C-alpha positions in Angstrom: 12.4 3.3 23.2 12.1 1.2 26.3 13.6 4.2 28.2 11.8 6.9 26.4 8.7 5.1 27.2 9.3 4.7 30.9 10.0 9.1 31.3 6.9 9.1 29.8 5.2 7.6 33.3 7.8 7.9 35.5 9.0 11.8 36.2 9.2 13.8 39.4 7.5 16.9 38.3 3.8 16.8 37.1 2.8 18.6 33.9 0.8 22.0 34.7 -1.6 23.5 33.0 -2.9 26.4 34.8 -3.7 25.5 38.2 -4.4 21.4 37.2 -1.8 19.4 38.0 -1.7 16.5 35.0 0.0 13.3 36.4 0.8 10.1 34.9 -0.4 7.4 35.9 -1.8 3.3 34.4 -4.7 1.5 35.5 -4.2 -1.8 33.3 -5.0 -5.2 34.0 -4.0 -8.5 31.8 -5.9 -11.7 32.1 -5.5 -15.3 31.3 -7.9 -17.6 32.2 -11.1 -20.0 31.5 -14.5 -18.4 31.1 -16.8 -19.0 34.1 -20.3 -19.4 32.4 -21.4 -17.5 28.6 -21.4 -14.5 28.4 -24.6 -12.2 29.3 -26.1 -9.3 27.9 -27.2 -6.7 29.8 -29.2 -3.0 29.1 -30.3 -0.8 31.7 -32.8 1.7 30.7 -30.8 5.5 29.1 -27.2 3.2 28.8 -25.5 1.5 26.1 -25.5 -2.6 26.7 -23.1 -4.2 28.4 -21.9 -8.0 27.8 -20.9 -9.4 31.6 -19.1 -12.9 32.0 -16.5 -14.3 34.8 -12.9 -15.2 33.9 -11.6 -17.9 36.4 -7.2 -17.6 36.9 -5.6 -19.9 39.2 -2.2 -19.9 41.1 0.0 -23.1 41.6 2.7 -23.4 44.2 4.3 -25.9 46.0 5.3 -26.2 49.2 7.7 -28.2 50.6 11.8 -29.2 49.7 13.4 -30.2 45.9 15.8 -33.3 46.3 17.6 -34.5 43.3 17.3 -38.1 43.0 19.1 -40.4 40.5 17.0 -42.6 38.1 17.6 -46.0 37.9 20.4 -48.3 39.6 23.3 -46.8 37.0 23.9 -43.7 37.3 24.5 -41.6 34.2 23.6 -37.8 33.7 20.9 -39.1 31.4 18.7 -40.4 33.8 19.1 -37.7 36.5 15.6 -36.6 37.3 15.0 -33.7 39.9 11.9 -34.8 41.8 10.1 -32.1 44.5 8.7 -33.0 47.2 5.5 -31.3 48.7 2.2 -30.5 48.4 0.1 -28.8 45.3 -1.4 -25.8 45.9 -3.8 -23.5 44.0 -5.9 -20.6 44.7 -8.7 -19.9 42.4 -9.6 -16.2 41.9 -12.8 -15.1 39.9 -13.1 -11.7 38.1 -15.7 -10.0 37.0 -15.6 -8.8 33.3 -17.4 -6.0 31.6 -17.2 -5.5 27.6 -18.8 -2.0 26.5 -17.3 -0.9 23.0 -19.8 -2.0 20.6 -17.5 -4.1 18.1 -16.1 -5.8 20.7 -19.4 -6.4 23.1 -21.0 -7.9 20.7 -18.3 -10.3 19.6 -17.5 -11.2 22.8 -21.7 -11.9 23.3 -21.8 -14.2 20.4 -18.2 -16.3 20.2 -17.3 -16.6 24.1 -18.5 -19.9 25.4 -18.1 -21.2 29.3 -14.7 -23.1 29.7 -12.8 -21.2 26.6 -9.5 -20.2 27.5 -9.5 -16.2 27.0 -7.0 -13.8 27.4 -8.8 -9.6 29.0 -6.8 -6.8 29.0 -8.3 -4.1 30.1 -9.1 -2.0 33.3 -9.4 -2.3 37.1 -12.8 0.0 38.3 -14.0 -0.5 41.9 -17.4 0.9 42.3 -21.0 0.4 44.8 -24.5 -0.7 44.1 -27.7 -1.0 46.5 -28.6 -4.7 46.7 -32.7 -5.5 46.2 -32.0 -5.5 50.6 -30.7 -1.7 50.1 -27.5 -2.7 51.1 -24.9 -1.3 49.9 -22.1 -3.4 48.2 -18.5 -2.9 46.9 -17.7 -4.2 43.1 -14.5 -4.8 41.3 -14.7 -4.8 37.6 -12.7 -5.6 34.9 -13.6 -2.9 32.2 -12.5 -4.7 28.6 
């Protein structure tokens, strides 16, 4: 089954319909992190409402070397510990999450709170907007 699914996405030739070429591709994002602020619901006139919140994800790594050290003065296999020398570094990345689907949008707005640990699955969207100073800006959003 895995190879059948993989073959659907990895192909050397494209499906052609008339002069239109259809190629399979994927835009999928999976995040696990903490909610940065309570979600807000916004609605622009003439458009569907959207629930928006931020999600923080963290990466941690160690710099330095590892060293195996014996614990205690009398060596015994159960007293063997691994001490890792070096500093711990961390990077926090903030993601803007937008929820448009009516049922999920309303549940997100009502129940998701700041600090909650949350799994989000969606697609990444790159867009542009003009700010209040008439400057064009770029925005990256996860559409859940």
